C-alpha positions in Angstrom: 10.5 -1.3 0.5 6.7 -1.2 1.0 4.1 -3.6 -0.2 0.3 -3.2 -0.2 -2.1 -5.6 1.3 -5.2 -5.8 3.5 -3.8 -8.4 5.8 -1.2 -7.9 8.5 -0.5 -4.3 7.3 -0.3 -0.8 8.9 -2.3 2.1 7.8 -0.1 4.2 5.4 -0.7 7.3 7.7 1.1 5.4 10.6 4.5 5.8 9.0 6.6 8.9 8.3 7.2 10.2 4.7 10.4 8.8 3.2 13.2 10.3 1.2 13.7 7.1 -0.8 11.5 4.0 -1.0 10.2 1.3 -3.3 6.5 0.6 -3.5 4.9 -2.7 -4.7 1.3 -2.4 -5.8 -0.9 -5.3 -6.8 -4.0 -5.4 -9.0 -7.5 -5.1 -7.6 -8.4 -8.8 -7.9 -5.2 -10.6 -6.8 -3.1 -8.0 -5.0 0.6 -8.5 -4.3 1.8 -12.2 -4.1 2.6 -13.5 -0.7 6.1 -14.3 -1.9 6.8 -10.6 -2.6 5.1 -9.4 0.6 7.5 -11.5 2.6 10.4 -9.6 1.1 9.1 -6.1 2.0 10.2 -4.0 5.1 6.6 -3.0 5.9 3.2 -3.6 4.3 0.6 -0.9 4.1 -3.1 -0.4 3.4 -5.3 2.6 2.8 -8.4 2.8 5.1 -11.6 3.0 3.1 -14.7 4.5 4.6 -18.2 3.5 3.3 -19.2 0.6 1.2 -16.3 0.3 -1.2 -14.1 -2.9 -1.0 -11.1 -1.5 -2.8 -9.6 1.4 -4.7 -8.5 1.4 -8.3 -4.7 0.6 -8.3 -3.9 4.0 -10.1 -5.8 5.9 -7.4 -4.2 3.9 -4.6 -0.8 4.4 -6.1 -1.3 8.2 -6.3 -2.4 8.4 -2.7 0.5 6.4 -1.4 3.2 8.1 -3.6 1.9 11.5 -2.6 2.0 10.7 1.1 5.2 8.7 1.2 7.1 11.4 -0.7 5.9 14.0 1.7 
């Protein structure tokens, strides 16, 4: 199970695509609760280049689902 966070996480591209997985996404303001992040196997982030602070959750979900599924 993967969670998404900016703290203590690995870049999504550092892992191999998975045949099966669960992905927990949080909203742009609050993110995923710490309680849920403690239950994941690994937490991921998407590196962002430029001035943006975050991606829309729908866009981030699309990127991660596309990559993780291979």
